[in-house]
N, C-alpha and C positions, 0 to 999 in steps of 0.2 A: 504494499500499499504506499502512499505519497500523499501530498496535498494536492489541491487543485486551486485554480485561480479561474475567477470569471472573467468575461471579457472586459466587465467595467471596471475590474481590478486592474486588469493588466493595461488598459488605456490610461487610467489615471496615474500609474505608476510612471509609466513611459512619459506621459505630460510632465510630470514633476522632474523627471530625469531632464527632459529637454529643457525646461525653464531654467535648471541649476547648470545646465551644460555640462552634465555629467552621464554621456551615453553610455559609458562602459561600466558604470556602477552596479553593485548586486543590491536587491532589495532584501535586506536581513529581516528575519523575524525571530523572535525570542521570548521567554518566559522570564518573569521574575516576581517574587514575592511580593505581595501587595493588593491593594484594592479592596473591594467590600467583602470578597470571599476568599482570598489567600493567593490567588496567581493572577498576574496582569499581561496582557499582551505588549509586546513591544515591537517597534518596527522602525526601520531608519534604512539609509542609503549609504554604502560602505564602497570602497575601493579595492580592498584586500580581504579577501575570505579568509576567515580564521582556520587554523589548522584542522579542527574537528569537526567541521562543517559538512553538514550534506548539500548539494547544490542540485536545483531543480532548473529545467529550462522550459520556457513557455513562449516560443517564438524566438524575438530579440531579448525577451526580458529573463533575466536569471536570478533566482531566490536561493538564499542560502539560510539554513537552519542549523544551530550548535545542535551535536547529538543529544545532549541531555534534554533541550527545549522539544526536539523531535519525539521523543518518547511520549511526551504530551499530545502533541500536535499531529501525530499522523492521522491521515484520514480528514482532516480539517479542510474545509473550502473557504476561500479569501474572496470576499466581494466588498465591491465598493457601491454604497448607495447615495444618492443625492436628491433629496426629497424637499419640501417646505419647511418640514418638521426638524430635519436632521442630514447630515452628510458625514460621511467618513468608511472606514473600512470595516467591515464586518466579518467575524470569525464563527464559522458553523464548526464547531468541535464536536464530534462523536463522543470523545473521552469526558466530556465537561458533565458532571451530574446536576449541577446548577449553576446559572450565571446571574449576574445582577442586572438590574432594568436597563443600564446604560450598554451592556455586553463588552464593557471593557474588563471584567473580571470574573473569575469563575473558580468551581472547586471540583475536584475530582473524587 
């Protein structure tokens, strides 16, 4: 199994990379302790992939996840939504038993 990215997520990340003029950067996804329920999603653009990272390719987009975070993200779908009420990345994680109402943290 791996992660999946929706077309909306891929387009948004590529748009951010173009605005920052960093077309070769990787979209890094990781987890850290915190938030309402214990684990929070974190993401950023990086130039150098950490030694212990798994790399996934979605066309021109390269995504990396450290191996520890991947244990909890395996099977996750990453989407980007943009509505009148909210906009941002959404993580649909099958390992999450509960998530907070904002979708930024979860528990396993």
